[in-house]
N, C-alpha and C positions, 0 to 999 in steps of 0.2 A: 585417554591421552592423545590417541591418533586423531580423534574427532576434533579435539581442541586445536591441534596443529593445523588441521585442514581449515578450520574456521579462521585461524590467524593468517594462513596463506591466502585464502580467498579475500579476506579483508585487506591485506597488504596489497594484493594485486589490483583490487578496485581503487584503493587509495593512490597507488603508484600511477595508475592510468590517469587519474585526475591531475596528479602532480605534473606528469609529463605534458599534458594538455596545457596546463598553466604556464609551464616553463617555455614551451614552444610558442605560446601566445605572446609572451613577453618579448622574445627574440623577434617575432614577426612584427610586433609594433615598433621595435627599434629600427628594423630594416625599412619598414614603411615610412617612418619619419625621415630616415636618411634619403630615401627616394623622393619624398615630397620636397625636401630641401633642394635636391637637384632640379626637380620640375620648376621650382620657384627661382631658379638661377642662383641658388646659394651653394656654398661648398658642401660636398657630401661629407657628413660627419656623423659618426655613431660612437658613443662611449660604450664600448663592448665590456669593459671592466665593470662599469656601473650596471649594465644590463645583466651581466652574469651574476653579480651580487644580488640584484633585485629578483631575478628569476629564481635563484637558489633559495632566498628567504621565502618568497611567495610559494614556491613549489613545495618546500618543506612544511610550510604552514598549511597548505592544502592537504598534504598527506596526513598530517597529525589531526587536522579537523575532521577528516573523513574516516580515518582508520578506526578510531575508538567507537563512534556510533555504529559503524558497519559491523564491527566485531561483536558489540553488545547485541545488535539485532540478530546476527547469526546464532549467538549463544542462546538468546531467548527463544529462538525457533526450535531448539532441541526437543522440548516436550511435545510440541505439535508434530514434528517430524516423526517421532516415535508412534504417535497415534495414527497418523496418516499411513504409515507403513505396516500397521498391524494387520493380522489376518482375522477377519470377523468370524465370530462364532455363528452357528446355525440359528441361535436364538436371537441374534441381533439383525440378521438379514431380513429385509422387507421384499415383498414381491415387486412392488413398483418403486422406482427411485423418488426421493423427495426433491422438490424444486427448491429454488433459493435465489439469492441475488448478492452482489457485492456492493457495499455502500460505505460512504464516508459520513462521519458524524462530527460536527464541530462541538467543542466544549471549552469552558474557561475563556470565552470570547474569541480567541484566535487559534487555539490548538485544535488538532483534528486526530481522528483515529479511523482505521478502516476495518470493517467487519465482513466476514462471510456469514450470511444469515441463511439458515436452513428453515424451510417452512414445513412443519409436520402437523399431524392431526392434534398433537398435544400443545402446540404453540410454536414460538419462534426461538430457535437456538442461535445465539450469536457468538462466533469465534473472532476474537480480536486478532486479526492477522498482521496488522501494521500499525505502528505509532504515527506520530506527526510526520507528514511528508510535505514537500513543496512542489512546485510546478516544473522542476528540472527533469523529472521523469514522468511525462504525461501518460505513459502506458504501464506504469508500475503495477497496476491492479490486474493486468491480464493473467498472470500466473494463478491468481486467486479465482478468477472467472473460470479458468481451466479446471480448477479443483471441482467445481460444480458439474463438470462433464464426466467425472470419474464415477462410473456406475457402482464400483465396489464401495466407495465412500458414501454415496448418496442413498445406498440401501442399508447402510450400517448405522442404525440408531445409536448403538452403544458408543461408537467413535464420535458421532456428532455430539452426544451429551458430554463426553470427555473433553472435546474441544471447547465447548461452551463453559466448562468449569475451569479452564485455564485463566490466568490473570487477565482481567479486563473483559472477560466474556459475560454473557447474560442469558437468561431464559425468561421469556414472557409467556405465561400460560395463556392458552386460547381463551379461557374464561375471563381473563382480565382485559382482553382487547375489545374496546367499545366501538372504535371506528378506525378506518384507514383512509386518509384524504390525500389525493394526488395534488401536488403543487407543481404546475408546469413551468413556472418561472425559473430561469437559470440562476444558479447560486453564484453570487459575486465572489471573487477571489480564487476561482478555480482555474483561471488562466487557460492553459491548453489541455487540461485533464478532461477527457470526454465524459459527459454525464447526461442522463436523460431525465431531467426533472428531479423531484423529491417526493417522498411519501412520509406523511406525518401520522403517527400511530397514537391514538388517544386511549389511555388505560383507565380502568375502573378506579384505580388508586388516586386518580386526579392528576397524574403526571402524563407527560407525552414525550415522544422521541421522534426526531426528524432525521430521516436518512436520505442522503444524496445518492441516487442510483447511478453507479459508475458503469461506463460503457454504453453501448447501444442496446437497450432493453425495452420491454413492453410494460410500462408502469401499470396499465389497466389489468394485464394478466397477473402481475405481482399482487395487486390489490385484491383481485378476486381470489387468488390462492390464500392470501392472509385471512380473508373473511370467510372463505369457503369451509366446507366440512372436512376437507382432506387436503393434504399437501400435494 
């Protein structure tokens, strides 16, 4: 119950911040219009009642539009949080940490999802860390990149496997990987989200998956790790 309340509070706080920004923006536009009238030699006039009503409607709309998706995202992160915070057993610990990368994948034409992909000797384990995102948060992926710097997690094969088993996750056996091709061309529609090319993985099943490498990374090193004998 306490966790649920915390998620509601965090979601409400984020939504309220956006609502406040929207409300202040409306008033700023009204004041700017009034000042522009003065600059043009016209009478300073601002319909504050209309501005208040418009700001209230848009502010409330912004709050409602952002609150529900944010709350659902926080609630969906619960199982992953439990895995990330677990204490690994001695049987799951590896001597050397596994490498990995954070990537976005497009599907259904315009939707996207973000994965943390762990490269292991057995294959690629993908944890779906985020659903569809826009360009309003260009550094949204940074917390996921930081996950790959956690030596406790990157040595815990059991946790990595559990993350890949969550909804939307995947596992690609190394024996099914035929090739990994680097696509240096930037992906259209990414706006300000930093990415370093793409990598296309062709599988023995005849299917392929193309991952947009988020952040400033080394695509060649990632390719070599995918095709190499070890993670």
